[in-house]
GURO-339501 format. One line per field, with one value per residue (C-alpha): residue in one letter; x, y, z. Coordinates in pm, whole numbers. Example, Ala and Ser with C-alpha at 12.3 -4.5 7.8 and 13.67 -1.06 7.14 Angstrom:
// GURO-339501
residu = A|S $
x = 1230|1367 $
y = -450|-106 $
z = 780|714 $
// end
This chain:
// GURO-339501
residu = X|X|X|X|X|X|X|X|X|X|X|X|X|X|X|X|X|X|X|X|X|X|X|X|X|X|X|X|X|X|X|X|X|X|X|X|X|X|X|X|X|X|X|X|X|X|X|X|X|X|X|X|X|X|X|X|X|X|X|X|X|X|X|X|X|X|X|X|X|X|X|X|X|X|X|X|X|X|X|X|X|X|X|X|X|X|X|X|X|X|X|X|X|X|X|X|X|X|X|X|X|X|X|X|X|X|X|X|X|X|X|X|X|X|X|X|X|X|X|X|X|X|X|X|X|X|X|X|X|X|X|X|X|X|X|X|X|X|X|X|X|X|X|X|X|X|X|X|X|X|X|X|X|X|X|X|X|X|X|X|X|X|X|X|X|X|X|X|X|X|X|X|X|X|X|X|X|X|X|X|X|X|X|X|X|X|X|X|X|X|X|X|X|X|X|X|X|X|X|X|X|X|X|X|X|X|X|X|X|X|X|X|X|X|X|X|X|X|X|X|X|X|X|X|X|X|X|X|X|X|X|X|X|X|X|X|X|X|X|X|X|X|X|X|X|X|X|X|X|X|X|X|X|X|X|X|X|X|X|X|X|X|X|X|X|X|X|X|X|X|X|X|X|X|X|X|X|X|X|X|X|X|X|X|X|X|X|X|X|X|X|X|X|X|X|X|X|X|X|X|X|X|X|X|X|X|X|X|X|X|X|X|X|X|X|X|X|X|X|X|X|X|X|X|X|X|X|X|X|X|X|X|X|X|X|X|X|X|X|X|X|X|X|X|X|X|X|X|X|X|X|X|X|X|X|X|X|X|X|X|X|X|X|X|X|X|X|X $
x = -2592|-2321|-2308|-2034|-1776|-1811|-1470|-1430|-1155|-1218|-1105|-750|-579|-219|88|21|-355|-331|-94|-317|-617|-424|-320|-685|-784|-1140|-1194|-1101|-1156|-1092|-807|-680|-901|-711|-780|-643|-677|-835|-869|-721|-814|-980|-887|-794|-596|-418|-338|-181|29|148|274|456|597|619|373|392|142|21|8|26|-262|-1|30|326|315|648|783|1084|1268|1473|1202|1104|1229|1050|720|745|802|493|287|383|449|732|1073|1247|1552|1784|1635|1902|1896|1806|1570|1195|990|634|475|128|4|-231|-434|-440|-666|-434|-673|-522|-524|-311|-44|205|569|805|1097|1396|1548|1770|1811|1552|1337|1088|815|523|371|12|-278|-630|-701|-651|-347|-200|-448|-358|14|-35|-253|13|283|75|-55|292|447|708|980|869|699|426|289|205|493|463|558|378|491|511|547|731|604|644|913|1084|1082|1457|1539|1310|1428|1792|1736|1614|1814|2124|2239|2297|1922|1950|2156|1885|1785|1424|1275|1583|1601|1866|1859|1898|1911|1640|1557|1774|1591|1702|1441|1423|1381|1278|1257|897|544|193|249|459|594|891|974|1023|843|980|902|857|922|779|484|663|882|585|511|879|946|634|737|1096|982|748|1009|1270|1030|884|1041|947|573|549|191|8|-127|-254|-280|-460|-728|-655|-278|-297|-531|-300|-15|-212|-161|-411|-609|-662|-1026|-1131|-955|-877|-1003|-966|-1176|-886|-553|-231|-247|-591|-449|-166|84|195|551|567|475|793|606|896|1121|878|807|705|410|80|-101|166|-26|-333|-124|60|-277|-364|-28|-83|-439|-413|-659|-1012|-1017|-751|-693|-703|-704|-976|-1047|-1416|-1559|-1759|-1781|-1630|-1791|-1867|-1656|-1694|-1779|-1950|-1839|-1981|-2077|-1889|-2063|-2003|-2314|-2518|-2289|-2102|-1741|-1621|-1648|-1492|-1357|-1188|-1248|-1166|-1138|-773|-702|-363|-493|-830|-1015|-1201|-947|-1046|-920|-1128|-1135|-1208|-1283|-1037|-1241|-1243|-919|-702|-560|-809|-1118|-1437|-1667|-1969|-1938|-2260|-2187|-2434|-2445|-2553|-2378|-2045|-1818|-1466|-1147|-921|-556|-305|-78|-146|-80|220 $
y = -1729|-1533|-1157|-1035|-764|-503|-378|-17|243|312|-45|-38|-329|-411|-487|-856|-875|-1055|-1314|-1361|-1419|-1672|-1850|-1924|-1674|-1745|-1460|-1096|-827|-455|-315|41|73|-213|-578|-821|-1195|-1394|-1750|-1966|-2334|-2310|-2142|-2481|-2607|-2272|-2290|-2636|-2538|-2215|-2416|-2674|-2508|-2151|-1899|-1569|-1309|-998|-753|-438|-315|-243|108|322|671|823|1095|1274|1589|1752|1694|1343|1175|1432|1374|995|1025|1246|957|691|641|402|566|568|773|471|342|305|302|-49|-123|-176|-107|-205|118|174|509|709|1027|1299|1085|784|596|361|497|223|-34|-15|-99|196|146|379|427|721|979|1197|934|681|455|380|52|84|-135|-61|307|637|728|945|1222|1224|1244|1521|1714|1699|1808|2103|2198|2208|2364|2091|2075|1742|1594|1338|1125|772|636|373|84|-252|-511|-877|-1128|-1462|-1668|-2022|-2262|-2268|-1889|-1852|-2105|-1943|-1589|-1699|-1849|-1511|-1259|-1464|-1620|-1281|-1259|-1535|-1304|-1043|-1023|-1006|-663|-550|-496|-491|-368|-616|-566|-729|-658|-346|-209|-172|-341|-333|-686|-708|-1012|-962|-1063|-1123|-1483|-1674|-1911|-1693|-1506|-1173|-872|-724|-357|-344|17|68|-139|-255|-482|-666|-937|-1013|-1066|-1283|-1495|-1529|-1653|-1912|-2034|-2064|-2242|-2512|-2794|-2620|-2642|-2262|-2136|-1807|-1737|-1467|-1387|-1683|-1636|-1961|-1912|-1547|-1632|-1914|-1664|-1392|-1143|-861|-708|-332|-247|-587|-671|-306|34|402|333|133|241|46|-76|-227|-399|-559|-322|-141|-267|-41|270|442|746|862|894|949|1303|1420|1180|1369|1116|1101|1280|1062|744|849|854|511|372|501|374|59|-49|-157|-415|-588|-829|-1193|-1529|-1787|-2153|-2206|-2548|-2763|-2823|-2578|-2236|-2018|-1716|-1394|-1104|-925|-927|-1195|-1100|-1253|-1277|-1413|-1495|-1275|-972|-825|-942|-834|-945|-1186|-1017|-1305|-1681|-1995|-2371|-2476|-2819|-2842|-2754|-2924|-2638|-2316|-2039|-1677|-1327|-1088|-776|-886|-667|-662|-867|-1168|-1160|-1388|-1712|-2000|-1793|-1952|-1727|-1771|-1678|-1606|-1750|-1774|-2148|-2074|-2004|-2181|-2207|-2074|-2034|-1730|-1749|-1473|-1581|-1707|-2062|-2009 $
z = -777|-599|-662|-892|-832|-1106|-1214|-1324|-1344|-975|-904|-1028|-1196|-1110|-1321|-1246|-1304|-1639|-1491|-1185|-1413|-1620|-1297|-1218|-950|-830|-583|-538|-280|-314|-106|-138|-448|-614|-685|-425|-498|-215|-348|-623|-578|-235|93|241|-59|-95|279|255|-44|123|422|211|-102|-238|-373|-560|-441|-618|-326|-535|-318|-51|-193|-103|39|-54|175|35|137|415|678|568|886|1101|920|941|1317|1347|1213|1466|1838|1752|1795|1455|1554|1521|1194|929|552|435|723|736|1047|1138|1257|1403|1271|1493|1484|1751|1973|1957|1725|1469|1115|961|1050|763|713|678|438|475|129|218|493|322|147|287|158|387|266|379|482|357|421|238|444|168|250|622|547|290|536|809|565|448|792|945|628|607|341|192|-111|-36|-321|-436|-645|-919|-689|-682|-426|-525|-242|-245|49|177|303|-39|-81|-21|-290|-545|-473|-495|-841|-968|-764|-666|-340|-176|-125|136|358|402|766|881|809|619|246|-24|-382|-667|-1043|-1252|-1614|-1600|-1296|-934|-713|-333|-192|174|399|503|414|545|653|905|640|553|236|67|-71|-392|-441|-819|-913|-1261|-1381|-1696|-1483|-1331|-1585|-1664|-1292|-1249|-1549|-1426|-1086|-1235|-1483|-1207|-972|-1195|-992|-663|-737|-739|-762|-760|-415|-184|187|340|606|791|804|910|1199|1310|1303|1480|1196|1234|949|964|905|1035|1362|1441|1330|1411|1721|1870|2013|1953|2314|2252|1943|2141|1981|2294|2241|1934|2134|2251|2376|2593|2287|1998|2108|1760|1726|1692|1914|2184|2462|2414|2415|2730|2907|2766|2878|3233|3267|3057|2788|2877|2597|2393|2105|2211|2034|2088|2022|1952|2026|1786|1413|1163|1186|881|793|989|753|1042|1410|1639|1993|2286|2623|2973|3177|2948|2984|2682|2680|2336|1976|1726|1413|1225|1241|1044|1082|1098|945|1118|1465|1407|1573|1505|1559|1602|1671|1877|2091|2450|2752|3041|3291|3058|2858|3079|2941|2964|3040|2901|2701|2476|2108|1922|1575|1283|1363|1720|2052|2101|2403|2348|2548|2552|2448|2503|2216|1862|1744|1514 $
// end
């Protein structure tokens, strides 16, 4: 019998939890102290549906850190080596967040609501405390808090059609990583063209939990003929797309350059970033290891809850952090951190899976 996840007040429900339960969720994980669905029918069936139709995801676990006040922009820039000086109201930006050593603390999306107001939509870590500590330590004129905002994602090839039926055709005009505000149920909701898949879609920042179930119901009523289903981030699809998972594929022990995020490090311009000096050294010397993608030979491998060692001729060459069998590519696909001597395209390595050693080849780019 599989162990059960005991739910308590420390594991927070979301405004959509009752609807997710009614939709037949069969698996959860805990993410930012909240419930995050992981499976409905099966990982493979959910994957096929995501790539062919449209799904609604409860991603309330993407908690927001709101930064508001005269020095909001200055504080947000302190968090990240990405230059945000040209960011305008209505834009979202993917921002690696680092500590004073250049280690990754999170890889969220920053949302600029106003000149003095931002949301930082975080991955799985207690980033709120780091931001509050910086604000207090530098005596900055800002408020830092977690607002009552619960994102709901609309993902899949039919996402534009479904969103347009609920929010109107103007939603189709939103550019990638921009957002616009739409009225729903008497509330103004930010709708961004973004999401944790490569299938296209939106994330709706539901401000005020009372609007959660009405929005969920409206989307499912509008999408009956589109085969809309409840869904969640899918392991197979995210590996195909090369979407990294903070806490799994990268941690505080890694710099953005090791994570393949060097293009988001504008260290010449982002002079306020607390990790700038450390990252300048990394940029000069280059990383000793870096994220790569791998195809592992043989029959389908099991999941990868713990890292798998990668070797070349008996010498350590890195580790696999995420792996899955892809039905569309008919191969075991994986993401791993590989040392510099062995990370070139086409290099053969040995992956030590629970099913035994398997030969694999390095790829520099993901499949989608």
